[in-house]
C-alpha positions in Angstrom: 188.6 115.5 104.9 185.5 117.0 106.2 185.4 120.7 105.8 182.7 122.6 107.6 182.1 126.2 107.5 181.0 128.0 110.7 177.6 129.1 109.2 176.6 125.7 107.8 175.1 124.4 111.1 172.8 127.4 111.5 169.1 126.5 111.0 166.8 129.2 109.5 164.4 130.7 112.0 161.4 133.0 111.8 161.7 136.3 113.6 158.4 136.9 115.4 159.2 140.4 116.7 158.2 142.2 113.4 155.0 140.1 113.2 154.0 141.0 116.7 154.7 144.7 116.0 152.5 144.7 112.9 149.7 142.9 114.8 149.8 145.5 117.6 149.7 148.4 115.1 146.7 146.8 113.4 145.0 146.3 116.8 145.6 149.9 117.8 144.3 151.1 114.5 141.1 149.0 114.8 140.5 150.2 118.4 141.0 153.9 117.4 138.7 153.8 114.4 135.8 151.7 115.8 132.8 153.7 116.8 130.5 152.5 119.6 127.3 154.3 118.6 124.1 152.9 120.1 121.2 153.2 117.7 117.8 154.0 119.1 115.2 151.4 118.8 111.7 150.7 119.9 110.6 147.6 121.9 107.2 146.8 120.4 104.9 144.0 121.7 103.1 142.7 118.6 99.8 140.7 119.1 99.7 137.1 118.2 98.4 136.5 114.7 95.9 133.7 115.5 94.4 135.2 118.6 92.0 138.1 118.7 91.9 139.6 122.2 90.0 142.6 123.2 91.7 145.2 125.4 88.9 147.5 126.7 91.3 149.8 128.6 93.6 150.4 125.6 94.2 153.8 124.2 93.0 153.8 120.5 95.2 155.9 118.2 94.0 156.2 114.6 96.4 157.5 111.9 94.8 158.5 108.6 96.4 158.3 105.1 97.1 162.0 105.1 98.8 161.9 108.6 96.1 163.1 110.9 95.7 161.6 114.4 92.7 160.7 116.5 93.0 159.5 120.1 90.0 157.7 121.6 87.7 159.2 118.9 89.0 162.8 119.6 90.5 164.3 116.5 93.7 166.2 117.2 93.9 169.7 115.7 97.6 169.4 114.9 99.8 166.6 113.6 102.8 167.9 115.4 104.8 165.6 117.7 104.3 167.9 120.7 100.5 168.0 120.4 100.4 164.2 119.9 102.6 163.7 123.0 100.3 166.0 125.1 97.2 164.2 124.0 98.8 160.8 124.7 99.8 162.1 128.2 96.2 163.1 128.9 94.8 159.7 127.7 97.4 157.9 129.8 96.5 159.9 132.9 92.8 158.8 132.5 93.7 155.1 131.8 96.6 154.0 134.0 98.7 151.1 132.7 96.9 151.1 129.4 98.3 149.8 126.1 98.3 151.8 122.9 96.6 150.3 119.9 97.8 152.0 116.7 95.3 151.7 113.8 97.3 153.0 110.9 95.9 153.3 107.4 97.7 151.2 104.8 98.6 154.3 102.8 99.8 156.3 105.8 103.4 157.5 105.9 105.9 155.5 107.9 106.9 158.8 109.5 103.5 159.2 111.0 103.6 155.8 112.7 107.1 156.3 114.0 106.2 159.7 115.3 103.3 158.2 117.2 105.4 155.4 118.6 108.1 157.9 119.7 105.5 160.1 121.4 104.1 157.1 123.3 107.6 156.1 124.4 108.3 159.7 125.7 105.0 159.7 127.6 105.8 156.3 129.2 103.5 153.9 127.5 105.2 150.6 127.5 102.8 148.4 125.6 102.3 149.4 122.0 100.3 147.2 119.5 99.9 147.7 115.8 96.4 146.6 114.7 96.1 144.8 111.4 93.3 143.4 109.4 93.0 139.7 108.8 93.4 138.4 105.3 90.1 137.2 103.7 
């Protein structure tokens, strides 16, 4: 005699509903905790290393080791961002579509260079070049 119980023919199966529920909860958690913060950045056009090109209409900005600024051989009385921005605006008004050449001392603070680049961006100078010295 062949005895079969009613539950012998049931095959095991995986219930997908709890798995889908957990995945949806994880997806909602990730969407709620993700922050979409855009960090500010500068678009800087750096000169090519092998080519030395002269730009006679460029605005010359010199940054000394102690953080003082000079624009086109005119020393600024203050190193504040507002006075730097005003001086760059005057220089840009005299030289339309001019590039900015930043001559920064090797020992100058990084903050001084970033302040100059930010002031140039606020004034509307699009082309900024960092001048370096060739290795011997």
